[in-house]
Backbone as a chain_set.jsonl record, in Angstrom:
{"seq": "XXXXXXXXXXXXXXXXXXXXXXXXXXXXXXXXXXXXXXXXXXXXXXXXXXXXXXXXXXXXXXXXXXXXXXXXXXXXXXXXXXXXXXXXXXXXXXXXXXXXXXXXXXXXXXXXXXXXXXXXXXXXXXXXXXXXXXXXXXXXXXXXXXXXXXXX", "coords": {"N": [[-4.413, 46.041, -87.713], [-2.891, 47.269, -85.05], [-3.345, 47.211, -81.722], [-2.992, 49.517, -79.183], [-1.306, 49.089, -76.159], [-1.562, 49.955, -72.901], [-0.249, 50.743, -69.607], [-2.254, 50.361, -67.715], [-3.849, 48.378, -68.866], [-2.079, 46.256, -68.721], [-1.841, 46.018, -65.979], [-4.472, 45.268, -65.332], [-4.525, 42.797, -66.619], [-2.52, 41.424, -65.218], [-3.719, 41.401, -62.729], [-5.973, 39.84, -63.315], [-4.735, 37.426, -63.981], [-3.528, 36.867, -61.508], [-5.839, 36.56, -59.908], [-7.014, 34.298, -61.089], [-5.031, 32.371, -60.546], [-5.052, 32.512, -57.736], [-7.676, 31.678, -57.279], [-7.506, 29.039, -58.268], [-5.662, 28.008, -56.412], [-7.106, 28.252, -54.032], [-9.227, 26.545, -54.641], [-7.839, 24.103, -54.863], [-6.846, 23.893, -52.23], [-9.304, 23.725, -50.871], [-10.243, 21.322, -51.909], [-8.312, 19.524, -50.879], [-8.707, 19.968, -48.132], [-11.318, 19.064, -47.894], [-10.912, 16.33, -48.398], [-9.309, 15.688, -46.166], [-11.111, 16.248, -44.085], [-13.034, 14.34, -44.671], [-11.608, 11.966, -44.173], [-11.143, 12.359, -41.432], [-13.766, 12.322, -40.484], [-14.447, 9.676, -41.089], [-12.634, 8.366, -39.429], [-13.566, 9.181, -36.903], [-16.119, 8.02, -36.907], [-15.418, 5.316, -37.045], [-13.986, 5.06, -34.669], [-16.017, 5.58, -32.858], [-17.725, 3.379, -33.268], [-16.05, 1.323, -32.485], [-15.196, 2.048, -29.919], [-17.389, 2.489, -28.209], [-18.522, -0.097, -27.411], [-16.349, -0.977, -25.873], [-16.256, 0.927, -23.831], [-18.704, 0.371, -22.651], [-18.245, -2.258, -21.706], [-16.213, -1.662, -19.917], [-17.606, -0.155, -18.022], [-19.267, -2.163, -16.931], [-17.286, -3.79, -15.841], [-16.214, -2.072, -13.904], [-18.432, -1.892, -12.218], [-18.528, -4.524, -11.241], [-16.054, -4.617, -9.924], [-16.489, -2.683, -7.951], [-18.483, -4.014, -6.492], [-16.987, -6.155, -5.486], [-15.164, -4.73, -3.948], [-16.882, -3.713, -2.013], [-17.479, -6.095, -0.696], [-14.925, -6.689, 0.318], [-14.67, -4.557, 2.047], [-16.573, -5.204, 3.989], [-15.352, -7.505, 4.944], [-12.944, -6.461, 6.007], [-14.001, -4.85, 8.009], [-15.054, -6.856, 9.659], [-12.673, -8.127, 10.335], [-11.387, -6.095, 11.758], [-13.13, -5.871, 13.918], [-12.734, -8.414, 15.037], [-10.017, -8.286, 15.744], [-10.139, -6.243, 17.588], [-11.694, -7.458, 19.577], [-9.958, -9.528, 20.328], [-7.873, -7.957, 21.279], [-9.064, -6.76, 23.528], [-9.437, -9.05, 25.072], [-6.764, -9.889, 25.441], [-5.768, -7.714, 26.872], [-7.259, -7.966, 29.206], [-6.35, -10.458, 30.176], [-3.663, -9.822, 30.47], [-3.856, -7.832, 32.413], [-4.855, -9.389, 34.507], [-2.722, -11.066, 35.002], [-0.597, -9.36, 35.434], [-0.924, -7.811, 37.821], [-0.715, -9.714, 40.044], [1.968, -10.438, 39.624], [3.292, -8.03, 40.013], [2.725, -7.704, 42.734], [4.048, -9.95, 43.834], [6.708, -9.347, 43.093], [7.039, -6.993, 44.546], [6.71, -8.05, 47.137], [8.921, -9.85, 47.374], [11.051, -8.04, 47.011], [10.58, -6.324, 49.174], [10.879, -8.157, 51.306], [13.532, -8.848, 50.988], [14.839, -6.357, 51.463], [13.924, -5.866, 54.049], [15.034, -8.025, 55.47], [17.699, -7.453, 55.071], [17.891, -4.993, 56.375], [17.318, -5.868, 58.964], [19.51, -7.531, 59.464], [21.498, -5.666, 59.484], [21.247, -4.523, 61.908], [19.044, -2.989, 62.567], [15.94, -2.25, 64.243], [13.157, -4.564, 64.635], [10.715, -3.414, 63.913], [11.575, -1.163, 62.375], [12.818, -2.544, 60.298], [10.613, -3.862, 59.127], [9.134, -1.631, 58.306], [10.933, -0.511, 56.444], [11.005, -2.631, 54.598], [8.287, -2.623, 53.696], [8.151, -0.079, 52.514], [10.034, -0.334, 50.438], [8.852, -2.412, 49.014], [6.492, -1.176, 48.109], [7.649, 0.826, 46.53], [8.877, -0.757, 44.544], [6.64, -1.979, 43.337], [5.439, 0.314, 42.324], [7.413, 1.11, 40.486], [7.293, -1.044, 38.651], [4.68, -0.706, 37.739], [4.94, 1.753, 36.412], [6.751, 0.999, 34.432], [5.159, -0.698, 32.942], [3.441, 1.122, 31.953], [1.207, 2.16, 33.219], [-0.659, 3.3, 36.045], [-1.17, 1.407, 38.514], [-1.271, 0.757, 41.348], [-2.912, 0.354, 43.508]], "CA": [[-4.162, 47.082, -86.832], [-2.287, 46.927, -83.788], [-3.925, 47.994, -80.633], [-1.977, 49.979, -78.242], [-1.474, 48.558, -74.802], [-0.952, 50.845, -71.898], [0.074, 50.102, -68.317], [-3.514, 49.996, -67.047], [-4.258, 47.082, -69.397], [-1.124, 45.27, -68.165], [-2.215, 45.828, -64.573], [-5.694, 44.456, -65.313], [-4.144, 41.443, -67.035], [-1.804, 40.802, -64.091], [-4.723, 41.154, -61.687], [-6.789, 38.711, -63.753], [-3.895, 36.24, -63.823], [-3.418, 36.626, -60.07], [-7.122, 36.064, -59.398], [-7.187, 32.926, -61.582], [-4.096, 31.53, -59.773], [-5.556, 32.466, -56.361], [-8.872, 30.824, -57.304], [-7.072, 27.648, -58.391], [-5.044, 27.622, -55.134], [-8.186, 28.082, -53.046], [-9.953, 25.329, -55.018], [-6.985, 22.982, -54.492], [-6.87, 23.815, -50.756], [-10.624, 23.244, -50.456], [-10.294, 19.911, -52.262], [-7.48, 18.812, -49.896], [-9.386, 20.077, -46.843], [-12.455, 18.149, -47.957], [-10.395, 14.966, -48.228], [-8.887, 15.519, -44.767], [-12.328, 16.192, -43.259], [-13.65, 13.038, -44.938], [-10.853, 10.958, -43.416], [-11.401, 12.594, -40.006], [-15.123, 11.84, -40.221], [-14.375, 8.221, -41.104], [-11.915, 7.977, -38.215], [-14.457, 9.397, -35.757], [-17.171, 6.999, -36.957], [-14.788, 4.036, -36.682], [-13.683, 5.113, -33.237], [-17.286, 5.485, -32.144], [-18.236, 2.009, -33.319], [-15.131, 0.445, -31.759], [-14.98, 2.481, -28.547], [-18.595, 2.394, -27.381], [-18.597, -1.384, -26.706], [-15.286, -1.04, -24.865], [-16.697, 1.75, -22.703], [-19.78, -0.383, -22.011], [-17.611, -3.343, -20.957], [-15.491, -1.044, -18.811], [-18.603, 0.184, -17.002], [-19.631, -3.415, -16.254], [-16.136, -4.211, -15.033], [-16.15, -1.198, -12.728], [-19.51, -2.301, -11.314], [-18.117, -5.753, -10.555], [-14.971, -4.263, -9.005], [-17.101, -2.013, -6.799], [-19.142, -5.052, -5.698], [-15.945, -6.88, -4.758], [-14.624, -3.825, -2.924], [-17.853, -3.693, -0.918], [-17.268, -7.329, 0.068], [-13.666, -6.525, 1.05], [-14.95, -3.613, 3.128], [-17.241, -5.97, 5.046], [-14.35, -8.402, 5.545], [-12.023, -5.693, 6.846], [-14.735, -4.468, 9.216], [-15.09, -8.041, 10.508], [-11.318, -8.347, 10.854], [-11.134, -5.071, 12.78], [-13.896, -6.271, 15.099], [-12.068, -9.567, 15.642], [-8.78, -7.815, 16.37], [-10.546, -5.471, 18.767], [-12.102, -8.429, 20.597], [-8.731, -10.179, 20.808], [-7.142, -6.956, 22.055], [-9.713, -6.648, 24.839], [-9.116, -10.28, 25.815], [-5.339, -9.865, 25.823], [-5.614, -6.711, 27.937], [-7.809, -8.533, 30.449], [-5.417, -11.476, 30.665], [-2.462, -9.121, 30.926], [-4.18, -7.202, 33.697], [-5.008, -10.423, 35.527], [-1.417, -11.641, 35.294], [0.349, -8.319, 35.822], [-1.08, -7.39, 39.221], [-0.052, -10.645, 40.969], [3.419, -10.394, 39.446], [3.738, -6.818, 40.712], [2.654, -7.957, 44.176], [5.143, -10.858, 44.188], [7.978, -8.623, 42.989], [7.094, -6.105, 45.712], [6.894, -8.87, 48.328], [10.308, -10.328, 47.442], [11.922, -6.885, 47.219], [10.387, -5.886, 50.562], [11.476, -9.148, 52.21], [14.994, -8.743, 50.889], [15.273, -5.141, 52.147], [13.651, -6.006, 55.482], [16.047, -8.912, 56.068], [18.968, -6.726, 55.041], [17.849, -4.003, 57.454], [17.395, -6.587, 60.245], [20.892, -8.006, 59.643], [22.394, -4.536, 59.746], [21.089, -4.105, 63.294], [17.861, -2.156, 62.775], [14.896, -2.929, 65.017], [12.203, -5.317, 63.826], [9.728, -2.458, 63.396], [12.233, -0.402, 61.3], [13.049, -3.464, 59.178], [9.326, -4.052, 58.46], [8.811, -0.36, 57.64], [11.807, -0.431, 55.263], [10.531, -3.632, 53.635], [7.035, -2.15, 53.093], [8.453, 1.068, 51.649], [10.718, -0.835, 49.241], [7.869, -3.183, 48.25], [5.626, -0.206, 47.434], [8.44, 1.465, 45.481], [9.07, -1.724, 43.453], [5.358, -2.096, 42.639], [5.272, 1.561, 41.561], [8.329, 1.047, 39.342], [6.741, -1.98, 37.664], [3.49, -0.082, 37.131], [5.416, 2.761, 35.45], [7.333, 0.291, 33.286], [4.05, -1.228, 32.153], [2.738, 2.248, 31.358], [-0.046, 2.501, 33.878], [-0.54, 3.524, 37.473], [-2.104, 0.429, 39.075], [-0.642, 0.354, 42.598], [-3.892, 0.206, 44.593]], "C": [[-3.757, 46.617, -85.461], [-2.854, 47.821, -82.717], [-2.827, 48.399, -79.683], [-2.329, 49.489, -76.842], [-0.81, 49.537, -73.853], [-0.787, 50.089, -70.584], [-1.184, 49.709, -67.543], [-4.002, 48.648, -67.528], [-3.357, 45.967, -68.857], [-1.486, 44.973, -66.706], [-3.469, 44.99, -64.468], [-5.388, 43.012, -65.698], [-3.443, 40.708, -65.894], [-2.777, 40.474, -62.97], [-5.589, 39.964, -62.056], [-6.014, 37.403, -63.59], [-3.775, 35.855, -62.342], [-4.709, 36.036, -59.504], [-7.395, 34.633, -59.867], [-6.29, 31.987, -60.788], [-4.597, 31.401, -58.325], [-6.792, 31.578, -56.283], [-8.509, 29.36, -57.41], [-6.442, 27.15, -57.079], [-6.109, 27.389, -54.07], [-8.98, 26.817, -53.354], [-9.153, 24.081, -54.631], [-6.981, 22.792, -52.97], [-8.204, 23.286, -50.243], [-10.772, 21.762, -50.753], [-9.51, 19.065, -51.25], [-8.127, 18.817, -48.518], [-10.599, 19.156, -46.797], [-12.022, 16.703, -47.762], [-9.989, 14.705, -46.783], [-10.093, 15.414, -43.845], [-13.062, 14.866, -43.46], [-12.942, 11.932, -44.164], [-11.074, 11.107, -41.918], [-12.784, 12.088, -39.624], [-15.154, 10.32, -40.173], [-13.692, 7.704, -39.845], [-12.821, 8.103, -36.991], [-15.558, 8.342, -35.745], [-16.615, 5.634, -36.563], [-14.476, 3.972, -35.191], [-14.957, 4.947, -32.421], [-17.79, 4.046, -32.132], [-17.342, 1.052, -32.542], [-15.078, 0.782, -30.269], [-16.212, 2.34, -27.67], [-18.753, 1.021, -26.717], [-17.529, -1.524, -25.61], [-15.692, -0.249, -23.628], [-17.806, 1.034, -21.936], [-19.214, -1.518, -21.167], [-16.857, -2.799, -19.743], [-16.441, -0.664, -17.687], [-19.039, -1.045, -16.23], [-18.516, -3.907, -15.351], [-16.032, -3.372, -13.772], [-17.255, -1.534, -11.729], [-19.125, -3.555, -10.542], [-16.985, -5.486, -9.563], [-15.537, -3.578, -7.766], [-17.821, -3.007, -5.9], [-18.117, -5.814, -4.867], [-15.336, -6.006, -3.663], [-15.585, -3.692, -1.745], [-17.703, -4.94, -0.053], [-15.99, -7.239, 0.9], [-13.861, -5.575, 2.227], [-15.626, -4.329, 4.294], [-16.236, -6.886, 5.743], [-13.391, -7.636, 6.447], [-12.72, -5.2, 8.111], [-14.799, -5.641, 10.185], [-13.724, -8.305, 11.128], [-10.99, -7.335, 11.947], [-11.889, -5.416, 14.058], [-13.226, -7.443, 15.811], [-10.798, -9.15, 16.37], [-9.099, -7.029, 17.635], [-10.948, -6.405, 19.9], [-10.892, -9.141, 21.183], [-7.937, -9.217, 21.683], [-7.736, -6.807, 23.452], [-9.386, -7.873, 25.685], [-7.683, -10.291, 26.3], [-5.114, -8.861, 26.941], [-6.147, -7.244, 29.267], [-6.867, -9.575, 31.041], [-4.152, -10.822, 31.199], [-2.697, -8.46, 32.274], [-4.286, -8.219, 34.81], [-3.665, -11.016, 35.929], [-0.471, -10.595, 35.887], [0.259, -7.979, 37.306], [-0.475, -8.392, 40.198], [1.47, -10.636, 40.843], [3.988, -9.154, 40.128], [3.762, -7.066, 42.221], [3.779, -8.884, 44.627], [6.496, -10.163, 44.134], [8.131, -7.681, 44.172], [7.355, -6.874, 46.983], [8.345, -9.322, 48.466], [11.284, -9.173, 47.669], [11.813, -6.404, 48.659], [11.028, -6.841, 51.54], [12.996, -9.051, 52.187], [15.505, -7.52, 51.637], [15.022, -5.225, 53.655], [14.694, -6.895, 56.141], [17.404, -8.239, 56.08], [19.021, -5.698, 56.163], [17.965, -4.685, 58.806], [18.81, -7.077, 60.504], [21.839, -6.862, 59.957], [22.181, -3.956, 61.14], [19.9, -3.204, 63.536], [16.837, -2.948, 63.58], [13.933, -3.62, 64.053], [11.204, -4.379, 63.179], [10.33, -1.642, 62.238], [12.473, -1.281, 60.066], [11.753, -3.689, 58.4], [8.943, -2.786, 57.701], [9.643, -0.207, 56.368], [11.351, -1.41, 54.183], [9.253, -3.193, 52.94], [7.281, -0.995, 52.128], [9.113, 0.599, 50.349], [9.763, -1.667, 48.375], [6.956, -2.245, 47.469], [6.375, 0.484, 46.29], [8.629, 0.53, 44.284], [7.777, -1.915, 42.658], [5.098, -0.861, 41.786], [6.177, 1.559, 40.324], [7.803, 0.101, 38.262], [5.52, -1.393, 36.976], [3.909, 0.964, 36.109], [6.028, 2.11, 34.224], [6.24, -0.265, 32.374], [3.178, -0.13, 31.585], [1.4, 2.562, 31.98], [0.186, 2.605, 35.375], [-1.56, 2.658, 38.177], [-1.532, -0.101, 40.391], [-1.628, 0.152, 43.728], [-4.247, -1.224, 44.834]], "O": [[-4.286, 45.672, -84.877], [-2.831, 49.047, -82.824], [-1.866, 47.668, -79.444], [-3.487, 49.484, -76.424], [0.361, 49.888, -74.005], [-1.155, 48.918, -70.484], [-1.129, 48.759, -66.762], [-4.507, 47.849, -66.74], [-3.828, 44.866, -68.572], [-1.442, 43.825, -66.263], [-3.55, 44.099, -63.623], [-5.97, 42.093, -65.122], [-3.719, 39.539, -65.627], [-2.686, 39.421, -62.339], [-5.91, 39.15, -61.19], [-6.558, 36.401, -63.125], [-3.901, 34.687, -61.975], [-4.661, 35.104, -58.7], [-7.952, 33.837, -59.111], [-6.733, 30.909, -60.39], [-4.569, 30.311, -57.754], [-6.947, 30.811, -55.332], [-9.107, 28.519, -56.739], [-6.662, 26.006, -56.68], [-6.02, 26.436, -53.296], [-9.367, 26.091, -52.438], [-9.721, 23.112, -54.128], [-7.097, 21.668, -52.48], [-8.243, 22.497, -49.298], [-11.351, 21.021, -49.959], [-9.985, 18.017, -50.814], [-8.109, 17.808, -47.813], [-10.872, 18.538, -45.768], [-12.678, 15.94, -47.052], [-10.279, 13.643, -46.231], [-10.107, 14.592, -42.929], [-13.646, 14.332, -42.517], [-13.588, 11.067, -43.571], [-11.18, 10.111, -41.204], [-12.957, 11.491, -38.561], [-15.814, 9.738, -39.312], [-14.128, 6.711, -39.263], [-12.835, 7.216, -36.137], [-15.898, 7.821, -34.682], [-17.262, 4.882, -35.834], [-14.684, 2.946, -34.544], [-14.965, 4.25, -31.407], [-18.234, 3.552, -31.095], [-17.831, 0.065, -31.993], [-14.93, -0.117, -29.442], [-16.075, 2.088, -26.473], [-19.095, 0.975, -25.535], [-17.777, -2.114, -24.558], [-15.494, -0.708, -22.503], [-17.843, 1.085, -20.706], [-19.651, -1.724, -20.034], [-16.866, -3.408, -18.673], [-16.109, -0.835, -16.514], [-19.172, -0.992, -15.007], [-18.761, -4.38, -14.241], [-15.788, -3.903, -12.688], [-17.034, -1.468, -10.52], [-19.362, -3.648, -9.337], [-16.962, -6.068, -8.479], [-15.107, -3.867, -6.649], [-17.782, -2.871, -4.677], [-18.345, -6.088, -3.688], [-15.029, -6.493, -2.575], [-15.147, -3.573, -0.6], [-17.787, -4.863, 1.173], [-15.97, -7.664, 2.056], [-13.274, -5.775, 3.29], [-15.29, -4.088, 5.453], [-16.255, -7.031, 6.965], [-13.059, -8.105, 7.536], [-12.1, -5.139, 9.173], [-14.623, -5.462, 11.39], [-13.625, -8.662, 12.302], [-10.379, -7.688, 12.955], [-11.352, -5.271, 15.156], [-13.156, -7.469, 17.04], [-10.534, -9.607, 17.482], [-8.395, -7.146, 18.638], [-10.587, -6.174, 21.054], [-10.809, -9.335, 22.396], [-7.39, -9.616, 22.711], [-7.006, -6.735, 24.44], [-9.091, -7.751, 26.874], [-7.413, -10.66, 27.443], [-4.347, -9.129, 27.866], [-5.559, -7.004, 30.322], [-6.612, -9.585, 32.245], [-3.631, -11.212, 32.244], [-1.849, -8.519, 33.164], [-3.86, -7.957, 35.935], [-3.488, -11.426, 37.076], [0.356, -10.913, 36.741], [1.287, -7.872, 37.974], [0.229, -7.973, 41.117], [2.18, -10.805, 41.835], [5.048, -9.218, 40.751], [4.713, -6.68, 42.902], [4.398, -8.653, 45.665], [7.335, -10.357, 45.014], [9.215, -7.572, 44.745], [8.128, -6.427, 47.83], [8.937, -9.197, 49.537], [12.239, -9.31, 48.433], [12.823, -6.109, 49.297], [11.656, -6.408, 52.506], [13.658, -9.155, 53.219], [16.492, -7.613, 52.367], [15.815, -4.715, 54.446], [15.19, -6.584, 57.224], [18.182, -8.437, 57.012], [20.048, -5.539, 56.824], [18.624, -4.166, 59.707], [19.272, -7.045, 61.645], [22.861, -7.057, 60.616], [22.858, -3.0, 61.519], [19.759, -2.687, 64.644], [16.868, -4.179, 63.592], [13.886, -3.326, 62.859], [10.88, -4.542, 62.003], [9.665, -1.448, 61.22], [12.346, -0.819, 58.932], [11.765, -3.71, 57.17], [8.475, -2.867, 56.565], [9.115, 0.186, 55.327], [11.313, -1.067, 53.001], [9.126, -3.362, 51.727], [6.687, -0.942, 51.05], [8.776, 1.092, 49.273], [9.85, -1.634, 47.147], [6.675, -2.489, 46.296], [5.815, 0.703, 45.216], [8.55, 0.97, 43.137], [7.817, -2.004, 41.431], [4.602, -0.966, 40.664], [5.752, 1.961, 39.241], [7.868, 0.425, 37.076], [5.341, -1.561, 35.77], [3.3, 1.059, 35.044], [5.855, 2.595, 33.106], [6.403, -0.289, 31.154], [2.263, -0.411, 30.812], [0.543, 3.167, 31.336], [1.147, 2.04, 35.897], [-2.685, 3.093, 38.421], [-1.33, -1.308, 40.523], [-1.21, -0.198, 44.832], [-5.058, -1.519, 45.712]]}, "num_chains": 1, "name": "protein.A"}
């Protein structure tokens, strides 16, 4: 006897076939995912065993570098102090040399202008006044060129 098959039985058969294929696909995907997760786990464990000693060595290296940088900091502080001391000394020597040079330049300029005024027929008093004024002006000009007002 032949059983009659209707469309509902065909639909149930197709659904059963689909569910078996879907189950096999999910099982295959789970199997592949398990393999990938296993390899990832192995990679992470290998990285951990290889990377932790490197990180430890890097920490020691950074400590030694920081120690050396502290030493360099002390050296640069000493160098700055030395340069500052030299700068003060140079400024003192410059100040000690500059003032007499300003005075000599003023003296020679004043003498030149006074003698010029005397030769042009001015009185002795006017020639001296002109010489003093020109000497003071020359000292002021030198002080301005040197960047300070030291005419007293």
